[in-house]
N, C-alpha and C positions, 0 to 999 in steps of 0.2 A: 329368766328372760329367754324367749324363744330365739334360737340361733340357726340360721340357714346352713352354716358350715359344719354343724355338729348334730343337730336334731332332725329326726325324720319329718318330712313334710312333702306336700304335693306341689307341683308346678304346672301351670297351664300353658299349653302350646297354642298360641294365638293363630298359628298358620294352619293347624289341623283341627282345632277344637277339642283336642284330647288332653288328658292329664297324665303326668308321670310322677311316681313316688320316688323321692330321693332319700336314701338311708345311709348317710355318711358313716354311721357307727358300725356298719357291716363290712367296711372296706378291708378289715383285717381278719375276716372269718377264715378258718382253715379250709383248704381245698384238697380233696383226694379224688377228684373226678378226672374227666378226660383231659389229656394233654395233646396238643396239636404237634404234628411232625414239622421239623424245621425245613425250610426250602433248601433244595440242592445248592451247593456252593460252586460246583464246577459246571455251570451251564455254558454250552458252546455258543459262539456268535452265529453259527449256522447249524441247523439240525436237519439232516436229510429226511427225517421222518415227520417233520413238522409241516402241517398243511397250510401254514401261514408264511413260511419263509420264502424268499424270492426264488422263482424258478421251479418250485416244487409242484407236484401234482396234488390236487385236492381230491377228496373222496368222490366228488361229482365227475371226475375225469378232466376238469378244467385245469390249466396250468397257470400258476402265478407268473406275471412278467418279472423281469429282473429289476424290480423297483428299487429306488435309492432314497426315497423319502417316505411319504405316506402312501397308502394304497387302499382303495375301497372297492368292494364287490358285493353283489347280491348274495345273501346268506344261502348256502347250499342246503340248509335244513331249517328253512324259515318257519316260524310259528304262525305268521300271517302271510297270505299270498294274495296277489291282485285279483284272482278269479277263484270261483268254486272248483273243486276237483272235476266236476262234469264239464267244465269249460264255459259255463254260462257267465254272463256279465254280472257284476255285483248288483245288489238290489238298489232301486232308486231311493233317493233321499226321503220320499214320502212314504216308503214302505215301513210301517211301524209294527208289523205283525210280530208278536213275541210268543205266541202259544206253541208249546212243544207238541210234537206228534204223539198222540196217545192211542194205542190199539185197544180200544174198548168201545162196545156198543151201548154201554150203560150210560144214560144221560147224566146221572148223578156223578159218576166218575169223570165224565167229560167236563162237567161244570167245575168240579174241584180242580181238575188238571188245568183248565183255563185260568183258574184263579191263582193257583200255586206254582205251576211249572212253566217258567218263562224261558225262552231262548230267542236269540236273534243271530243272523249271520255276522261273522267277524272276518274282515278282510283287510289287507294292507300290503305292506312291503317291508322286508327286513334286510339290512345292510351290515357289513362288517367293515371296520376301518382299522387297518394296521397302522400303528403309530410310527414304526421304524422298521427297517429291514433286519436290524440286529436282534437276534433272538434273546439276547441277555438284557436288553434295555427295559426301562419302565419309565413312567412319568417322573419318578424321583431321580433318575439317572440321566435323562435327556437334558441338553442345554436349553436355556431360555429361548434361543433362536429356533431350535428344533421344536420346542413346545409351542411356540407361536405358529409354526407351520401346522402342527397338529390342531390347534384351536381354529385356524382358518379352514382347515379341511372339515372339521366338525361343523363349522358354520355353513360352509358351502353344501355339504351333504344334507344337513337337516333342512336347509332351504330348498334344495333341489328335489328331495325325495317326495315332498308334499305335492309336487307338480306331476309326478309320474303316474299316480293312481287317482282317478276321479274321486272326489268327495272325502279325501283324507281329512280327518278332524284334528289329529294331534300327532306330533313327532317326538318320540322319547329316545334320547341318547343316554347310554349308560356304559359303565366299565366295571367288570369284576376283576379284582386282583387277588391272586393267591388261591390255593386249593381249599383253604378254610371258607372261602366265599363261592366255591363252585366254579372257579375259572376252568374252562374246558381246555385251554392251551396256555402255557406260560408266555408265549409270544405276545408282546404288548399290543393289545387291540381293544377297541370299543365296539359297541353295537348300536344300531339305530333301528327301532321298531316304529313304523308309521302305521297308524290305525284309523279306521273311519270313526270309531268312538273315542271320546276323551277318557282315558283310564281313570280309575277311581281316585288315586292319590293326587294327581294334578287337578282333577275336577274338584276335589274337596278344597284344595288350596285356592283355586280360582274363585270358588264360591265364597270363601272367607275373605279374599281380597275385595270381591265385589261388595260384600256386606259392609266392610270397613269403609269403602268409598261412599256407600249410601249413607252411612252414619256420620261421615265427616266430609261432606261435599266441598269441593274446591280446595281441599287440603292435600298434602302428600299422601301417597299410598301407605298401606300397612308396613311394607318392608322398607320403604323410604324412611318412614318414621323410626322403624326399629334400628336400622343401621346408624342413623344419627344419634339415637339414644345410646347405643353401645359405644360409639366413638366418644360421646360426651363423658360417659362413665370411665372410659379408658384414659381420657385426658385428666380427669380428676384424680385417677389412681396414680398416673405417672408424675403429676405435679405436686402430690401431697407430700408433706413432711414425713420423715421416717416414723414418727410416733403416731401420725394420723393415717398412714397408709393401710394399716390393718382394718380401718373402718371403711375403706373403699374396696371396690371390686373391678376387675377387668376380665372380660371374656374374649378380648381381641387377641388373635394369634399373630396376624400379619395385616398390614395395610399399605397400599400405595395410592396414587392419585386416582386410580380407576376402580379398584376392587378392594374389598375388606374380607378377611377370613376370620371367623369367630366360632367359638363353641356356643351354640344357642342356649339360652336360659333354660329351655325345655328339653335339652338333649336326652336321648334314650341310650344310645350306645356310648361306651366309656369315653372314647376320644372323638365323638361325632363332631363334625364341623359343618358350617354353612358358609358358602362363598357368595358374596353379594356385591354387585356393582353399586358404586355410590350413587350413580344417576339412574333414573327410571328408564330402563330399556327392557324390551320384552323378549329378545331373541339373541342368540349368538351372532347372527348375521348383523343385527343392529349394533351390538357391542363392538364387533370387529371393525365396523365402519366409523365408530365414534372416536373422538380424540379426547384425552384427558387434559387438564389445565397445563400440563408440562409439554403438550404437543405430541405425546406418544399415543399410539393406537390403543383402543380397548383390548384388542387381541394380545398386544404386548403385555398390558397390565394383567390380564387373566393368566397369561403364560408365566409371568413372574409369581403370581399368587399360587398357581399349581405347583411350581417348583418349590416354593416355600413350604406349603402344607404337606406335600408328599415327602419331602426331605425331613421335615419335622417328625412325621410319622415314623420313618425308618430309624430316626435317632432315639426314639423313646425306649425301645428295647434292643437297639442295635441289630435289627433284622428287617428284611423286606416286609413291610406292614400290609396285611391283607385288608381289603375294603370293597364295598360296593359304592360306586359313585354314580350319580344321576343328575341330569340337567332338566330343570323345570322352567318352562317359559310360556309364551303365548300360544293359544290354540290357533288353528288356521281360520281363514275367512269362511270356509265351509261350515265349521263348527259354530262360529258366531251367527251365521245366517240361519242355521237350523235351530238356534236358541240353546245349544248345548253348553255355551260358555259366554261370558260377557266380554265385550271388546275393550281393549285398552287398560285392563286392570292388572295384567301380568307384569311382574317384576322378575326378570331373569335371576335365577339362583342355582347353585350346585349344592347337592347334599353329598357328604362323605359319611358313610356308615361303616366304621372299622370295628371288628369284633374283639380284638385283643384287650384284655383287662388287667392282668397282673404281671404277665411276662410274655416272652415270645411264644410260649406254648400253652398258655391258659387264656381261654376266650370266654366271652359272655354268651349265654344261651337264652333265647326268648322262649321260655317254657313255663309250665305250671301256672302260677298266678298271672304271669305276664301274657299268657295265651288266653286265659279264662277270665281275668279281671282287668288289670291295666298295667302298663309298663312300669318298670322299677329300675333304679340304678343305685350303685353304691358311691362311687367317686363323684364328688360334686363337679358341675361344669366349670366352676372357677378354678378348682384344683387341676382339672384336665387342661384348661387353657394355659395355666402357669407351667405345666410340664411340657406342653408343646412349644411354648416360647423359648 
């Protein structure tokens, strides 16, 4: 009899339309590959060489104020800028020219280039959001009250940045933690990249959400249905008798009245989690303004969930757990008006992609078959959720 917890199988990601191979029998294979360095244990509260600490000078020459809570500023090395380097205004919304410049007088070459080589201007705005003045802190060590202030700053920044540059279509907030995930500074901070275009990953999710709505008109959205399914499975697991519990599964790691944290059925990274509001809200701003049944704000609920999941991560291997975290939500009205995304389908959610697999020094690599074929994991999502709980 086929068993999900022991036999190799594929799982479908309804949010991305991709498959992932799960190979539980490989979890104990020997490892003689790369080992990550452990984070420094003696990190100071203030680092005079850190360009994010209060009062310090950044490489641009600007000085940080003596901030005492959160602090946001325009990225000194932005990947996207409001204007072209020559100072010209961004292209108008109706400009859809995508042909790359080709220095050839051969009509056949020009024709092939027009067919195969496409490019378009990319512009926007990039911001940095420091979570706390203390250089040692992280989302896992901040109090819930401090995390609520961080969430409210995230919400305010993502809402405001879309208004600063004309025709912004999407605002992406993300945080990299740890050298293993390319964090440029250990000081706790997130980034906001606002772009005219809707990036590929959220665009794919928005298209899947729109297709689900079209297939099930008048019913809850894909993620509304999914979170209710996972909560129902979790209730069955928790209320089952000891002899029946092995027949049930739970991927829920944490839940409060506003937000649920779970290891998705289709997870790729070993301890990947998905943070989902119980209610259908499309943005951090909308979640922060909402109240859960207990009367607490959505921002408070998300802060509690962030505290729970990041502390659970750090407890797995008793080390500061590296990850990339990103917030996916609604596109702007400009993107909807241009037809780049559907209106009202977005269900706010946060992805946590942590790389550690077996220990504090052994990580997962997306290479080989996973780059050329499809994603694969060893540890089952159900086992990962149990360890995080």
